KELO-372275 format. One record per residue: x, y, z of N, C-alpha, C in turn. Coordinates in steps of 0.1 Angstrom, whole numbers, plus 2048, in hexadecimal, padded with zeros to 3 digits. Layout:
<rs>
XYZXYZXYZ...
</rs>
This chain:
<rs>
8087F480180080180080980D8018078157F780E8227F580C82B80181783080881583A81380F84680F80584C81880285881580786581C81086182481786B82C82686683183086E83083D86B83484487683984B87484685487F84B86187984F86C88084D87787A85288188485688988285F89488A8628A288585C8A287A8578AD8758518B687F8498C488084D8CC8898448CC8988488C489B8528C48A78588CC8AA8648D18B78668D98B98728D18B987D8D78BA8888CE8BA8968C58C58958CB8D28928C08DE8928B68DC8868BA8D987B8AF8D68708A78CD8758A98C18788A08B787D8968BD88989B8C58928938C989B8888D389588D8DD88D8858E688887B8DF87E87E8D68768758D086D86B8C787486F8C18808668B988785B8C28908608CE8948598D689B84E8DD8928528E188684A8E787D83F8DD8798418D08778398C587482E8C287F8338C188C82A8BA8958268C48A082C8D189F82A8DA8AA81D8E38A78178DF89B80A8E68997FF8E38A17FF8D78A67F48D28AF7F78D68BE8038D68C28088D88D08128E28D18138E98DA81E8F08DF8278E88E68348E78E183E8DB8E684A8E18EC84E8DB8F78588DF8FE8628D18FE86F8D28FA8778C68FC8858CC90588B8C29098978C59108A28CD9078AB8D590C8B38DD9038BC8D68FA8C28C89008C98C08F88C28B58F08B48B58EE8AE8AB8E78B18AA8DA8B189D8D68B689A8C68A98958C18A68998B489B8948AE89F88A8A389C87F8A389E87589789386C89588A86D88D87E86788B87986687D87185A87A86B85A86D85B85687085385C86784585B86883F85585B83784B85A82F84785082184685281A84C84780B84B84A8038468417F983F8427F08398387E183C83A7D883F8307CB83F8337C38338357BD83183F7B48248427A782784379F82883879182C83A79083A83B78A83F84678884D84879385485279B84B8557A784D8607B48508597BD8538607CC85485C7D484D8677DB8438627E383B86D7F383F8697F984387480684887381083E87D81B83B87782483387D83283A88083483C88D84084589084C83B89685883E88F86383689486F83E89887483C8A387F8438A888B83A8AC89483A8A289F8308A38AA8348AF8A883F8B48B28428C08AE83C8CB8B78398D48B682E8E18AD8358EB8AE8448ED8A784A8F68A08588F08958568EA88E8628E588A86B8F088A87A8EB8878838F58798848FB87788990586B88B90C8658989088598999018538A49008488AA9098488B690C83D8BC9148348C490D8288BE90C81E8C69018148CD90880D8D69018048DE9067FA8E28FA7EF8DF8FB7E58E68F17DA8ED8F97DC8FB8F77D49038FF7CA90B8F67C39158FB7B891A8F67BD9248EA7C792A8E97CD92F8DE7CE9268D17D491B8D37D59138C87C790B8C37BE90A8CD7B19068CA7AB9108BF7AB91D8C57A59278BB7AB9288AE7B99278AE7BE9298A17BE91E8977BD91189C7BE9068917B08FF88E7A890289979B8FC89779A8EC8937A48E58987A48D68967998D089C7938C78967878C089B7898B18977928AB89E79389C89C7998968AA79B88A8A97A08828B57AC87A8B07B48778B97BF86F8B47C18648BF7C48588BB7C584C8C37D58498C37DD84A8CE7EC8488CD7EE83A8D57F78328D07FB8278D980B8288D981082C8E381F82C8E682581F8E882F81C8DF8358108DF84380F8E684781B8EE85481B8F585081D90384B82890884A82D91583B83291883783492582A83892782A84692481D84C92281C85C92081285F92B81286D92E80787293780187E9317F487F9337EE88B92D7E388F9377E089D9397D78A29417CE8AC9397C18AC93C7B88B79397B28BD9447A88C69417A18CC94D7998C29557968B794D78C8AE9557948A295C79E89E9577A689195C7B48919577BA88795E7C888495A7C98759597D287294D7D28659497E08629467E385694A7F28509497F084393F7F58449327F683992A80183192A80182492F80D81B92E81081792181C81291E82080D91381680490C8118058FE8087FC8F97F97FF8FA7F78099047E980C9077E48178FC7D78148F67D38208EE7CD82C8F67D28378F37CE8448F97C884C8EF7BC8518F37B28588E97B28678EF7B586F8E67B787F8E87AF8868DF7A788F8E479F8998DC7A68A68D97A88A78CC7B08B38C87A98BF8C979C8BF8CC7938CC8CD7928D08DB79A8CB8E679B8CD8F27A78D18F67A88D99017B58DE9077BC8D39107CA8D190F7CE8C69157DE8C99187E48C39207F38C39217F98B59268068B392480A8A69288198A392581D89892882B89492582988891C83288991283187F90683E87B90284386F90584F86890284E8678F285A86D8EB85886B8DD8608608D885A8538DA85F8488D68568428CB8588358C785182F8BD84082F8C18388308B78298318BC8228308B081682B8B280B82C8A78008378AB7FC83E8A07F28488A27E88468987DB84789B7D08488947C88538957C885D8887C186988A7B38658847A986A88E79A86888B79287388978B87587C78387F87C77787E88577288C88976788A89475B88488F75888588074C87D87C74C87187A75986A87C75B85B87B75B85688A75885D8947568578A07498538A17458478AA7388428AD73184E8B472384D8AF71A8578B571A8568C571A84B8CA7188478D972684B8E173084E8D973D8508DF73E85E8E67418608F274286D8FA75086E8FE7598758F87668778FB76A88090777287C91077488291C78488991B78489191079189890E79D88E90C7A18859167AB87C9147A686F91A7A88639157A285791B7AB84B9167A984091C7B083491A7A582A9147AA8229097A18179067A780B90B79F8069167A17FD91F79C7F091B7A07E692579A7D992379D7D09187987C691479A7BE90A7987C48FC78F7CD8FB78E7D68EF7997DF8EC7A07E58F87AC7ED8F87B77E58F17B97D88F67C47CF8F27C27CB8E37B67C98E07B37C48D37B47CE8C87B27DC8CD7B47E88C37C27EA8C17C97E98CC7D97EC8CC7DF7E08C47DB7D48C57E27C88BE7DE7CB8AF7D27D08AB7CE7D189F7D67DD8987D67E789D7DC7F38987EC7F18967F27EA8A07FF7E789E8027DE8917FA7D48917FB7C98867F97D087A7EF7DA8797EB7E086C7F67EA8687FD7F08728077FA86E8147F38688167E686C8207DF86781D7D98598117D785880A7CE84B8097D88418077E58428017EF83880A7F082D8167F082E81F7F182381D7E78188197DB81D8187D08148097CC8117FF7D48157F27D38117EE7D98047E67D17FD7E17D87EF7D57DE7F37D07E57E87C37ED7E97B87E47ED7B67D87E77AB7D07EA7AB7CB7F97B77C87FE7B97C380C7B57CF8167BA7DA8117B77E981B7A87E981A7A37E980F7957EB80E78C7E18187907D681C78C7CD8247907CF83279C7D68367A07D784279A7E48487997EF8417937FB8467867FA84D77C7F584676F7F484E7717ED85A7797E385B7797DB8677817E287278B7E986F7917F38767887FD87E77F80387477780E87976B8078837687FA88175E7F58887647F08967707EC8967777E98A377B7F88AB77D8028A477E80E8AB7718128B17668118A97588148AF75580B8BB7587FF8B97557F58C575C7FA8D076A7FF8CF7728048D976F80E8E176A8188D97648258DD7588268E474F81D8DE74181E8E273C8108E47428098EE7417FA8EF7327F48F072F7EB8E87207E38E87247D68E371D7CD8E771D7BE8E571E7BA8D57157C28CD7137BF8C07207C48B87227D28BD7317D78B573D7D08B873D7CC8C47497C38CA74B7B78C17407AF8C27417A28BC7437A48AC73D7AC8A573F7AE89774C7B28947537BD8997607C189876A7B789C7687B18A67727A78AB77279B8A176679589E76678B89576C78E88776A79A88276E79C87377E79D8777837A58807917A688179979888479479088E79A78388F79A77B88378E77A87D78C7728707967778657977838637A07898597AF78685C7B278786B7C078586E7C477886D7BA76E8707BC75F86E7BD75B8617B57618577B775D8497C67628437C976E8477D77738417E17688477E27648557EC75B8587EA74E8527DE7498507DB73B84B7E273C83C7DE7478357E47488267F27488267F975082F80774F83080E74283480873B83D80D72D84280B72583680072482E7FF71A82480871D81880B72981681472D80A82372A80F82672781C83372681F83571882682D70D82582E70182D83A6FB82A8416FD81E84C6F581B8596FD82185970882786270F82D86670A83C87470683E87770184A87770A85587771885287772285D86972786185F72185A85272685E84F72486C84B72E87284872D88084573A88684073B89383A74889784375589485075489685876089585876588585975C87B85775E86E84B76686B83F75F87183176286D83277187183477387E83278288483B78C87D84878987884F79387084779586384278B85D83D78D84F83179484E82879185881B79685981A7A38638237A88698227B18728187AF87E8197A288481279F89081C79E89B8167A08A781E79E8B481C7918B882578C8BF82577D8C481977C8CD8157858D48097838DD7FC7818D57FC7898C87EF78A8C27F077C8BA7F97778B67FB76B8B07F775F8B87FB7608C57F97568CE7E97558D27E47628D37D57618D57CE75C8C97D375E8BE7CA75A8B37C974B8B17D37458B57D47358B37D472E8C27D27358CD7D272D8D97C77248D97BC7268D47B171C8D37B37108C97BE7128C07C17068B77CD6FF8BC7D27018C77DD6F88CC7EA7008CA7EA70B8C47F67138C37FA7148B480471D8B180971E8A380F71289D81970D8A48207028A18186F689C80F6F38A68056E88A47FD6EA8977F86F58967F16FB8887F96F987C8056FC87E80F6FB8708106EC86D8116E58778146D78758096D086F7FD6D38747F06CE86E7F06D38627F36DF85D7F16E384E7FB6DC8468086D884C8116D284480C6C48418076BD84B8026AE84B7F66AF8417EC6B98407E16B983A7E56BC8297F06C48287F66C581B7FC6B88158036B081D8086A38197FC69A8187F36988207E869081D7E06938117DF6A080D7D96A47FF7E169F7F57EF6A27F47F769D7EA7F768F7E87F56877F37F66777F27E96727ED7DF6777F37D06737EF7CA6777E17D06837DD7CB6887CF7D46837C47E067B7C87E86767BC7F06817B77F468C7BE7FB6977BA8086967BF80B68D7C881968C7CE8246897C482E6927C48396907BA8466897C18436847CD84F67C7D58496737DE85266A7E484C6627F08486687FB83F66380383A66A81084567181985166781A85B66C82186167A81D86367981086968680986069380A85369180B84869A80C84A69F81A84A69682384C6998338586A383486369F82F86F6A583186F6B482B8676B581F8656C281885D6CB8208546C482784B6CD8308506CF83E85D6CD8418616D184D8616C585985F6B98548616AE85E86E6A785E8766A88668836A486688469586B87A69087187A68287687067A86F87266F86986866686285E66086C86465D87885A65588285066188785766D88A84C67788F84267B88584667B87883C67D86E83367186C83666686C82D65B86B82465B87782865D88481E65D88F81566988F81C67688B81268188980567D87F80B6798728016778697F666D86C7FB6618717F16588787E765F8817EC66788B7E366B8957DA67488F7DE67D8847D768687F7CA6808767CE67686E7C56708647C06638667C665C8707C164F8727C86448697D16488617D663E8577E46418547EB63984E7F963B84B7FA64283C80664983980765082E80464682080863A8228066328187F662E8147EF62D8207DF62B8207D863A81B7DF64481E7D86518187D56518097DF64B8027DC6497F47CF6457F07C963C7F87BE6357F57B263D7FD7B56478047A964F80C7AA65C8087A36617FE7A266E7F979E6788047A46838037A168F80F79569580978B69881277F69E80E7836AF80E77C6B68087806C480777A6C98157816D481977D6DA8277726E28267686E183175D6E98327616F58397556FE83B75770A84374A70A84B74C71185774371186074172086873772786773673586F73773387D73F73C88474073E89173E74C89673874C8A27367588AA72B7628A472976B8AB71F7748A872377C89D72E77E89B73278788F73178288372E77588172D76D87373B76986D74576D87575176887075275886E75B75386475A74586276A74186276E73486677A72E86477972186078371C85978270E85477D70685F7766FC85B7706F286677C6E986C7866E68637926DE86879A6E687179A6F48717A36FD87A79B6FC88678D6FE8897856FC8947886EF89C78B6E489378D6D789979B6D389D7A46DC89A7B36D889B7B66D58A97AE6DB8B37B36D98C27AB6CD8C87A36C68C079C6BC8C77A36AE8C5
</rs>
């Protein structure tokens, strides 16, 4: 997916980097930094539906702490009327408005109303920011100047935005068109929670994420390095979100083994095998003949030789959850 926004201080002197950064991001807040603060950052942005997602990267070891203030003067001058959701990936942030003070721990979504006065301390480290137009917010949502997206929904939203920010450079227009509505529904469910909105958004996101992982696994079944680390790196997922996605299926490793066994079973039973069963097993990551034979017999109740006479039925699908999401029936039965 082509970027819609790009900012970088690469190649600039310290003075030039500070001036350019301040000119770019000092429009929203009055900003004070330590005198010896060094600015070294890159920001990439993409349109996701009606929102703008920004990914900030600070390669330096200890990015500076910014003391920010948005007062009545700036509110009158710029007239901004949007909200933004920030997920700090390095350190906690603290914001205060006339109504309350909020401390956002690392990885916790913090929602800020740009139409309200506030001040705070903001560590300038890696972060994900989602700018949200006022009319894109759910009608039932009542913003309290600054607030945290908490509980399961907050974690789900943070996981999704982090994964999305990693995957966006590789998404095509068709994939983004499918992701954007699900992102907006999850945002609505998080800001104005209700049973229907939660189940619909959660079901769509989990189903979409599972399908992306399943496709990647099926495309790389013959790769010996196929595992959680490679999947996370390729698809922009965190280890925790990948674990939660497959915890009901016995884990990622077991799922990968089942898909490899099913591929070998299909090749044998369909007559498309171009090598003996042992060679197919080695090609699909099984280093032990005895382990492969036991796993195959346990999975299908027959030996590889017998599988040639027992054609594999095509997988069926079954709907699950109130959100109407579906998973392959074989995936639901993997842990039985």
